[in-house]
N, C-alpha and C positions, 0 to 999 in steps of 0.2 A: 828552098830548093826544088825544082821543076822536077817530076818523076813522071814517066811513063811506064805504067804498070805492064803495060802490054809488051813492053821490051824486057821485062825483068824476070827472070826464070828462076833463081835460086835466093831465098830469103833467110838470114840468121836472125833471131828474135834474140836479145839479151834482155833476161828477165821475163822469159815467156811464161812464167807460173802467175803473172798478175792479172787481174781480170779483164782490164783492157788489152793487155798484150796477147792473153790466150784465144779472145774473141776474135782478135784479126788474124792471128795466127791462123786459126780455123778456117776464116774467110777467103784468106788468099789460098790456102792448103786446097779448099774445096773448089776454088777457082782455077785451078791448075797448076801454081806456083808449087817448086819444092820447098817445103819449109824445113828448117831446123830452130834449135833454139838451147838455150841454157838456162838455169835457175840456181839459186843457192841451196834450195832443198825441195825434197820430194813432198808433192801435195797430191790431194784429189784432183785438181785441175791439171797438174802434169801427168798424172796416170790417165786422164780421159784424152790428152791429147796423144800419148802414146799409143793408146789401143786405137786411134785413129791414124796409126801409121806415121805419125811425127817424130822425127829422130830428136831426143833432148838428152841433154848432157847435165849433171849436176855438178855444181862448181864452174868457176870461171876460168879459161884458160886459152892464150892465143890457139892453141891447136884445135879449139871446137869451130873456129871459122874455116871451113873448107876453102880449097885453092879455086873453086869455081862459084864462089858466093858473088852475086851481083848487088845485094843491098843489105846494110844491117840497121835492123830497127832497135832502138833502146828506149828505155823510160826516162822521165825526169828524174827518178831517184837513183839512177845509175851513176856513179860517180866519173868524172873525164880520164882517171888513171885506170879504168877497167882495162883488164888485160886484152879482152875482146875488141873493145872499142879503139884501143891503142893500135893492136893490129890492123883493123881496118882503115886507120889513119895512114898507117905506114905503108899500106899496100894500095891506097887512093881508091877503096871500097865506098861509095856512097853511104854516109850516115843519115838516117832520117830518124827524128824523134816521134813518139807514138802518136802524137796529137798531129803531128803533119801527115802521118800516113792514114789516120781516120778521115782527115779533111780531103784526102785524095780519094779514098775510097769512097767518102760521101758524095762526090760532086758526079758519079756515076749513077745516082738516084736522084729523079727529079722530083721527088715527093719525100724529102726526108724531114724527120722530126727530131729536135733535139731539147734534152729536159736539163735545165740548169736550176741552180739556187743553191744556196749554202747546206740547206737540210732538204731530205726526201726526195733526191734524185732518183735513187733504186728503186725504191717502193713506186714512185710515179712513172718511171720509164717500165717497169714491169707492167703497171696498170694499164697504159695506153697500148703496149705490146700485146697485151691478153685482149684488150677489146679488140683491134685491128685485125687480130688473129683469128678469133672466134667471128667476125663480121666477114671475113673470106677475102681479106687484104693482102694475105700472103707475105707480110714484111720481113725484111731482113733485120734482126735484132742484135743489140750489143747492151748487155746490163751489166752494172757492177756486182752483181751477186746471183746466186744460183736461184732459179726457179723451176718448180717442179713441173709446171706445164711445158717447158722447155726443156727439162732434163738437163740444164745447166745454165750458161750464162750467154748462150748465143744460139741464134737460129738463121740459117740459109734460107731466105725466101725466094721467090721466082717473079718478084713484082718491081715496080718504081718505089715501093714504100722501104724506108729505111729509118730505124728507131735507135738512137744512142743516147746514153749520158752526157751531159756537157760539163766537164768539169773545170773549175776557175782556178786551180792551182796552176802558179807560176803563167797564168793567160793562155792556158791550152785550149780553152774554148773558143779563142779568137781565131783559130786554124779552120773553124768548121763554115759550112756553108748550108744553114738551115732553111727550109721553106716555112716549117712552123716550129717555133720553139716555146718553150716557158721558161719564166724566172720565178721559182715556186717562194724564194724569200731571199732577202740579202743580209747577211748578218756580220758581225766581226769576227773573221776568221784568216788563215793564212796570212797574218800579218808579219812573219817571217820574212814574206816575199812583198808584200803590199804596202807594209809600213803604216799606211794610214787607213782610216776608213773611207776617207774621200777618194782614194785610189782604188778601192774595192769597188765603189760605186761607179767610178769611171770605167772598169772594167766589162762591168755589166752593161753600161750606157753602149760600150763599143760592140758588145754581143748582139744588142737588141739591133743595132744598124747593120748587123750581117745579113739579117733575113730578108729573104726576097721581096720585092715591093709589092707582088700579089699575095703574098704569104700572111702569117697570122702569128702575133706574139701574145700568148696567155699569162698574164700577170697578176700577181696577188695583190687584192686592192686594198688591203690593210696594212701594206707596207709604206715605210716614210717615204720612199723614193721614186712613187709612182710619176709624179711630174717629171722628175730629173731624167728617169728613163726612157718615157714615151715624148718627150719634147723632139721634135723635128723628125719624127719618125715616118717613113711612108708605108709601113705595111700596117694592116688592120690590127687592132689592139681590143683585146676582151679581157675583162678582170672578174677575178673568182675569189670568192671569200665572205666574211660574216657581214660586211657593211652594205649600206642600203644601196651604195653605187656600185656594188658588184654586179656584173650580168649574171652570174651563176653562184648561186649560193645555196645553202641548206637550211631547212627549218624542220619544226616539228621532230627533232631531235631525240632517239630513245637508244638506250644501252641494255643489252642482255645481260646475262651473270657472267659472261665471258669478256664482256668489256666490248663487243662487237656493235657498233651503231648501225641504226636504221634510220633512214631521214628522206624528207621531201626534197627533189631536187627543183629549185628555182631558176628559171631562166627569162629575165628581161620581166622580173616581176610575177610570172605564171606558173604554177606547178606543173611541170613535164613528164615527171617520173616519180618513181619510189624507189629509195635505193636502200641495199641491204649488203654492208659488208662482212667478209670474214676476217678481217683484220681490225684491232682496236684503237680506239684514241679519237680525238678532235683532230690532231694533225692529220690523220688517213682520210678524214672527211674533206679536208683541203685538198689533199693530193688527189683524192678521187674527182673533186670538181675540176680540176685542172686537166686529168686526164679526159673526162667527159667533155670539155670546152674544146680540146683539140680535135677529139673525133667527132663532134658535132660538125665543125668547120671542114672536115674531110668527108662528111657525108655520111657518118653512122648515126642513126636516129639514138637520141638520149636513152629511150627505152631499152634499145640493142645493147648500148653501153652498161647501163646499170645491170642487166641480166647478165651479161660477162664477170662483172665483177662479184657478183654473188658467189661465184665458184673461185675467186681468186684466194689463195689462204697465204699471200705474203712471200717475201724473198726470204731467203735463208739468212739468220743473224739479224733480221728486222723484228723485233719482239716475236721471236721464233719460241714456241714452246715445246722443249725438249722432252718433257714428261713429268709424272707426278711420283714421288716417293714418300711414303708416310704423311701423306696430306699435303705435301710441301711442292708446289708447282715450279718447276725451274724454266725461266725464260732466258733465251740468249739474245741480247741485241747490243748493235755496232755503236750506239749513239758515244760519241767521243768530243762532243760540244754541250756546254752548259745548258743551251735552248734544247738540244735532242735529250738530255737527260731528263729534263723538266716535263718534255713530251710524254717520254717513255714512262715515267712514275705516274705522271697523270693517267696514263693509258692503263696502268697497272692498278690504280685507286679505283677504277670503274669496273674491276671485276670483285666478283666475291673472293672476299679475304679477311684473314685476323691481322696479321702483320705484312709490312713489306720490308725485305731486306734488299740490299743493293751492294753488291761487290763490283767495283769499279777500278779499271786499269786506265790510268791517264794516257792520253796518246799525244806525244810528241813533246819535249820539252820546252820548244818556243810557245805552242799553243797553251801550256799549264802556265808558263810563267806569265803571258800576256794577259790570260783570261782567270787569274788564280781568285780574284775576288768573286767573279760571276761563278766558278765552279763551288767556290765555297757556300754559294746560297742555292745550289741548284737540288739539293737533296732533301729539301724540307719535307717534300712528302714521303719520304722513307723513314721508316722506325729504327733500322739499324743498317749501318753503311761501314763497308771494308774496303780500304783504301790499299793498293799494292804498288809497288812500283812502276815507273813511268815505263812505257814501251817506246823506246827509241825511235823505231823505224829508221828513216834515211838520217837522223840526226846523232851528233856526237854530244856527249855529257860533258859540259864545261863547268859544272858544279854551281850553275846559278839558280838552279830551282829543283826541289826533290817533292816526291809525294808527301814527306813529313811535313813540308811547309804548309801543303794544303790541310793536312790533320791538323796541325798546331792552329791553323786559321778556322777551323770548323769545331775545335773543341768547347769553345766557349758558350755554343749554343746548341740548337737542336738541328738533325738528330744526333743518336748516340753514333759515334764514329771509332774505329780501330785500324790502326795500320799494321796490316801484315804484309812484309817487303814482298814474298813470293807466293804464288798458287800452291806450289809444292816444295817441300823439304828436300 
């Protein structure tokens, strides 16, 4: 659908409390559009938008759609029988999926940066955002999690620079128009939509070909699909990672007692800076290298990027240390894929500790079923694991898989695992 935002006055967001939806609502609101929205529950994000004078309804109803609404925006998770979408269809109001709106907004920023990959998008988006902001580029920013430096998940800049996550779910990132993009990794996920790993790779190939010819792709050198992704690409490509073929890699890595790494940044074989992170784990070294490589292409000296990252303490729910009680440190992490769980537990193991307990709630029935074997092997670095019932999100329970299936598969080996259906009775 072709939409001219200059002709749109009033926009209604269905599911406005989501990270991507709330940030777009904020941007449109501050660009002069009259914005309303609805969500199924109250949240900190909803409250922030209300405090910004955006009218938000809790619960979905056809009455939430005002008579003078020019456009309705919805997320891929909203079902077609949603009362507000049905009311919009009845009245002939244009309906726009979130990723379509993101692509339209992105077109108005000549220097747009899109962060893709199965894992690490939120952290890397936060990192490049902090770097560009500290360097004075004044970017507009959309992040999939809250970042203290921006007092939330969105910042409205006054320049040509635009930074956003590029989510691969249902091919959403294929609506974007990046000048610079990264593919952090490609892993088996969202098979409820893609069906096969071959289709996942094809989607990332298509995404890479959306990059402007004078732009840049930053790609993980250790990925099995480097050749497939870069074939026939016209934009510049640089690689990051541990391999010798990487343009940007880390050397002389050390960790402090909190598990925070320090390392030399190697660019094309030469040490160009020393970096010191305030987020733990080897995976965050790779995230930092990707952010540094993108910023370098955009004219930010590597030393400036490294200095900016010294103050970055991570996005909320990405290895977020909530506090310590009776010598037990509580960490909240959004990891919902076996690869992410292993990276999180590896980061925890680099901290000074006696035992590692992991409380895990599987996310989505489809993901749990497709990756049951991988999940059963992802917790080996924990001493004790507690598994709760699956969080269904957008899915219905058809009885094909349960958390008990995962526990049964894990009980024969390490670690010690217990099934507790609910967090609270």
